[in-house]
C-alpha positions as CSV (number, residue, x, y, z in Angstrom):
1,X,40.4,2.7,6.8
2,X,37.7,1.7,8.9
3,X,38.7,-1.0,11.3
4,X,37.2,-4.5,11.2
5,X,35.5,-4.4,14.8
6,X,33.5,-0.9,14.0
7,X,32.3,-2.5,10.6
8,X,31.1,-5.8,12.2
9,X,29.4,-3.2,14.7
10,X,27.7,-1.1,12.0
11,X,26.5,-4.3,10.0
12,X,24.8,-5.6,13.4
13,X,23.7,-2.6,14.0
14,X,21.5,-2.3,10.6
15,X,20.5,-5.8,11.2
16,X,19.1,-5.2,14.5
17,X,17.5,-2.2,13.0
18,X,15.9,-3.9,10.0
19,X,14.5,-6.7,12.2
20,X,13.2,-3.8,14.6
21,X,11.1,-1.8,12.0
22,X,10.1,-5.0,10.4
23,X,8.7,-6.5,13.3
24,X,6.6,-2.9,14.0
25,X,5.5,-3.1,10.5
26,X,4.4,-6.5,10.7
27,X,2.3,-5.3,14.2
28,X,0.8,-2.5,11.6
29,X,0.0,-4.0,8.7
30,X,-0.6,-7.4,9.5
31,X,-2.0,-7.4,13.0
32,X,-4.0,-3.8,12.5
33,X,-4.6,-4.2,8.9
34,X,-7.0,-2.0,7.6
35,X,-8.4,-5.1,5.6
36,X,-8.5,-8.0,8.1
37,X,-7.3,-7.0,11.5
38,X,-6.5,-9.8,13.8
39,X,-8.1,-8.5,16.7
40,X,-11.6,-8.0,17.5
41,X,-13.2,-4.7,18.8
42,X,-12.4,-3.1,21.3
43,X,-9.1,-4.8,21.6
44,X,-8.2,-3.9,18.0
45,X,-9.0,0.0,18.6
46,X,-7.2,0.0,21.8
47,X,-4.4,-1.4,20.5
48,X,-4.2,1.1,17.6
49,X,-4.9,3.9,19.5
50,X,-1.9,3.0,22.3
51,X,0.8,2.0,19.3
52,X,0.0,5.2,17.4
53,X,0.6,7.2,20.7
54,X,3.6,5.2,21.4
55,X,4.9,5.8,18.1
56,X,4.0,9.4,17.8
57,X,5.8,9.9,21.2
58,X,9.3,8.1,20.1
59,X,9.2,10.1,17.1
60,X,8.9,13.5,19.1
61,X,11.5,12.4,21.6
62,X,13.9,11.0,19.0
63,X,13.4,14.6,17.1
64,X,14.3,16.2,20.3
65,X,17.2,14.2,20.9
66,X,20.3,15.1,18.8
67,X,22.0,11.5,19.1
68,X,19.0,9.7,17.7
69,X,17.3,12.4,15.5
70,X,17.9,10.4,12.4
71,X,15.4,8.1,13.2
72,X,12.5,10.4,13.6
73,X,11.3,10.2,10.0
74,X,10.9,6.4,10.4
75,X,9.0,6.3,13.6
76,X,6.5,9.3,12.4
77,X,6.0,7.6,9.1
78,X,5.0,4.5,11.1
79,X,2.5,6.5,13.1
80,X,1.2,8.2,9.8
81,X,0.7,4.7,8.3
82,X,-1.3,3.3,11.3
83,X,-3.4,6.6,11.5
84,X,-4.2,6.4,8.1
85,X,-5.4,2.6,8.0
86,X,-7.1,3.1,11.5
87,X,-9.2,6.1,10.1
88,X,-9.9,4.6,7.2
89,X,-11.0,1.1,9.0
90,X,-13.2,3.0,11.4
91,X,-14.5,6.0,9.4
92,X,-15.7,4.0,6.5
93,X,-16.2,6.9,4.3
94,X,-16.8,5.2,1.0
95,X,-19.6,2.9,2.3
96,X,-21.2,6.1,4.0
97,X,-21.0,8.3,0.8
98,X,-22.5,5.6,-1.3
99,X,-25.2,5.1,1.0
100,X,-25.9,8.7,1.2
101,X,-26.4,8.8,-2.5
102,X,-28.3,5.4,-2.7
103,X,-25.8,3.6,-4.5
104,X,-26.3,-0.5,-3.7
105,X,-23.5,-1.7,-2.2
106,X,-22.8,-5.1,-3.5
107,X,-22.4,-3.7,-7.5
108,X,-19.6,-2.5,-9.4
109,X,-20.6,1.0,-8.7
110,X,-20.9,0.4,-5.2
111,X,-17.4,-1.1,-4.6
112,X,-15.8,1.6,-6.4
113,X,-17.1,4.4,-4.4
114,X,-16.5,2.4,-1.5
115,X,-12.8,1.8,-2.5
116,X,-12.3,5.7,-3.4
117,X,-13.8,6.9,-0.3
118,X,-11.3,4.4,1.5
119,X,-8.3,5.7,-0.7
120,X,-8.9,9.2,-0.3
121,X,-9.1,8.8,3.6
122,X,-5.5,7.1,3.2
123,X,-4.1,9.6,1.2
124,X,-5.0,12.5,3.3
125,X,-4.2,11.2,6.6
126,X,-0.8,10.4,5.3
127,X,-0.1,13.4,3.7
128,X,-1.7,16.0,6.2
129,X,0.7,15.2,9.2
130,X,3.6,14.4,6.9
131,X,3.3,18.0,5.4
132,X,2.6,19.8,9.1
133,X,5.6,18.2,10.2
134,X,8.0,19.9,7.5
135,X,7.8,17.0,5.1
136,X,7.2,17.8,1.2
137,X,5.4,16.2,-1.6
138,X,8.6,15.5,-3.3
139,X,10.1,13.3,-0.3
140,X,6.8,11.0,-0.7
141,X,8.0,10.9,-4.4
142,X,4.8,12.7,-5.6
143,X,6.9,14.5,-8.1
144,X,8.0,14.4,-11.9
145,X,10.9,12.4,-11.5
146,X,11.8,10.2,-14.6
147,X,8.5,10.5,-15.8
148,X,9.2,9.2,-19.3
149,X,10.4,6.1,-17.9
150,X,7.6,5.8,-15.2
151,X,5.1,6.3,-17.9
152,X,6.2,3.8,-20.7
153,X,6.6,0.9,-18.1
154,X,3.6,2.0,-16.3
155,X,1.5,2.0,-19.0
156,X,2.7,-1.0,-20.7
157,X,2.3,-3.0,-17.7
158,X,-1.3,-1.7,-17.5
159,X,-2.0,-2.2,-21.4
160,X,-0.8,-5.9,-20.8
161,X,-2.8,-6.8,-17.8
162,X,-6.0,-5.1,-19.0
163,X,-5.6,-7.2,-22.5
164,X,-5.2,-10.3,-20.3
165,X,-8.1,-9.6,-17.8
166,X,-10.4,-12.2,-18.7
167,X,-8.3,-15.4,-18.7
168,X,-6.2,-14.3,-15.8
169,X,-9.3,-13.1,-13.9
170,X,-11.1,-16.5,-14.8
171,X,-7.9,-18.6,-13.8
172,X,-6.7,-17.0,-11.0
173,X,-9.7,-14.8,-9.5
174,X,-12.8,-16.8,-9.8
175,X,-14.1,-14.8,-12.7
176,X,-17.3,-16.3,-14.4
177,X,-19.2,-15.4,-17.7
178,X,-16.9,-13.0,-18.6
179,X,-17.6,-11.3,-21.9
180,X,-17.3,-7.9,-23.6
181,X,-20.8,-7.3,-23.1
182,X,-21.0,-7.6,-19.8
183,X,-17.8,-6.2,-18.6
184,X,-17.7,-2.9,-20.7
185,X,-20.4,-1.2,-18.7
186,X,-18.0,-1.9,-15.7
187,X,-15.3,0.0,-17.0
188,X,-15.4,3.3,-15.4
189,X,-15.8,1.4,-12.0
190,X,-12.8,-1.0,-12.8
191,X,-10.5,2.3,-13.5
192,X,-11.9,4.1,-9.9
193,X,-11.4,1.1,-7.9
194,X,-8.0,0.2,-9.6
195,X,-6.3,3.7,-9.7
196,X,-7.3,4.8,-6.3
197,X,-6.3,1.5,-4.6
198,X,-3.1,1.4,-6.4
199,X,-2.6,5.4,-5.7
200,X,-3.2,4.7,-2.1
201,X,-1.2,1.6,-1.3
202,X,1.8,3.0,-3.2
203,X,1.9,6.0,-1.3
204,X,1.1,4.0,2.2
205,X,3.6,1.3,1.6
206,X,6.5,2.9,-0.8
207,X,6.1,6.5,-0.9
208,X,6.3,6.7,2.8
209,X,8.6,4.5,3.8
210,X,11.1,4.0,1.0
211,X,12.8,7.3,1.2
212,X,12.9,7.1,5.2
213,X,14.8,3.5,5.1
214,X,17.5,3.8,2.2
215,X,19.7,6.2,3.9
216,X,20.1,3.3,6.7
217,X,19.9,0.2,4.4
218,X,20.4,1.2,1.1
219,X,17.8,0.8,-2.0
220,X,17.1,-3.1,-2.1
221,X,17.1,-3.9,1.4
222,X,14.6,-0.9,2.1
223,X,12.6,-2.4,-1.0
224,X,12.6,-5.9,0.7
225,X,11.9,-4.7,4.2
226,X,8.0,-3.0,3.2
227,X,7.4,-5.4,0.5
228,X,7.3,-8.2,3.1
229,X,4.3,-6.8,5.1
230,X,2.7,-6.0,1.9
231,X,2.9,-9.4,0.9
232,X,1.5,-10.5,4.0
233,X,-1.2,-8.1,4.1
234,X,-2.4,-9.9,1.1
235,X,-2.0,-13.2,2.3
236,X,-5.0,-15.6,2.5
237,X,-7.4,-13.3,0.6
238,X,-10.3,-14.9,-0.3
239,X,-10.9,-13.4,-3.9
240,X,-8.0,-16.0,-5.4
241,X,-9.1,-19.7,-6.5
242,X,-5.1,-20.5,-6.4
243,X,-3.3,-19.1,-3.1
244,X,0.2,-20.7,-4.5
245,X,-0.1,-18.8,-7.4
246,X,-1.3,-15.6,-6.0
247,X,1.4,-15.5,-3.2
248,X,4.0,-16.6,-5.7
249,X,3.6,-13.2,-7.7
250,X,2.5,-10.6,-5.0
251,X,5.9,-10.6,-3.4
252,X,8.0,-10.2,-6.8
253,X,5.0,-7.4,-7.8
254,X,5.8,-5.5,-4.6
255,X,9.6,-5.7,-5.3
256,X,8.8,-4.5,-9.0
257,X,6.7,-1.8,-8.2
258,X,9.4,-0.6,-5.4
259,X,12.3,-1.0,-8.0
260,X,10.2,1.6,-10.2
261,X,9.5,4.0,-7.8
262,X,13.4,4.2,-6.6
263,X,14.7,4.1,-10.4
264,X,12.2,6.7,-11.4
265,X,12.2,9.0,-8.2
266,X,8.5,9.2,-8.8
267,X,5.2,7.4,-7.7
268,X,3.3,7.9,-11.3
269,X,5.0,4.8,-12.9
270,X,4.4,2.3,-9.8
271,X,0.9,3.6,-9.3
272,X,-0.1,2.6,-13.5
273,X,2.0,-0.6,-12.9
274,X,0.3,-1.7,-9.7
275,X,-3.4,-0.6,-11.2
276,X,-2.8,-2.8,-14.3
277,X,-2.3,-5.5,-12.3
278,X,-5.3,-5.0,-10.3
279,X,-7.7,-5.1,-13.1
280,X,-7.7,-9.0,-13.3
281,X,-8.5,-9.3,-9.4
282,X,-11.4,-6.5,-9.7
283,X,-12.9,-8.1,-13.0
284,X,-12.8,-11.5,-11.2
285,X,-14.5,-9.8,-7.9
286,X,-17.1,-8.0,-10.2
287,X,-18.0,-11.0,-12.0
288,X,-19.1,-12.6,-8.7
289,X,-21.5,-9.8,-7.2
290,X,-24.9,-10.4,-7.1
291,X,-25.7,-6.5,-8.9
292,X,-23.8,-7.2,-11.7
């Protein structure tokens, strides 16, 4: 039987580890956000480079030191996440491709191309170093898993969100002049945007981190740990007409997507669920574009 003092030491260690990882996640996803970073250039770029170098060095040191080697996947995941967000933020691949193709920026098509380029950048920069370091697609939960359950929940949520997108967009996301005739031509661009965004965010947050955190904290604390920075990343967004209602739903949704990924051991259901919830957001945003 484990002595009480040893159990208390173990709990304290987990609490401190949880807080330390949370602090780094807040630095990465809030301060160095790829959506609304807090620092101005060049301080932002310098901070990103220095932080990424520190995380990579710490991951290498942990990998080579037997007594702390178990921490290196977390450190490397943090490095991969920061690298992906930073390269996306400064590369602006989607905007460059859209401009080269002559696609107007402030149109549903332009926004969709921008998001597709951004998401592909994030996915590639997460996956390439991860696979190069010996990781697998399965460890990112890019696998079949309980596909039936994932598709059932994901498609059901997607259908409900799509069916209610007009009233929700009008109520929460500044949607205006919404009608089937007006919105129907946006359908391909809405689908590209929400699926690309959901795939990138589910991989960047839950796919990359849940499997690394669960051995230390278990399922729910790991889910909560990564849901908090996800929530803060979306705090204060300009596209909602009700900050209170929006923030009240973002955290439960983040926990639901994490739960579904853990339950199905796969990203697919969470991506569909997430994409569906983004439909009214994007419909509302598209309705306010001057080129729509």
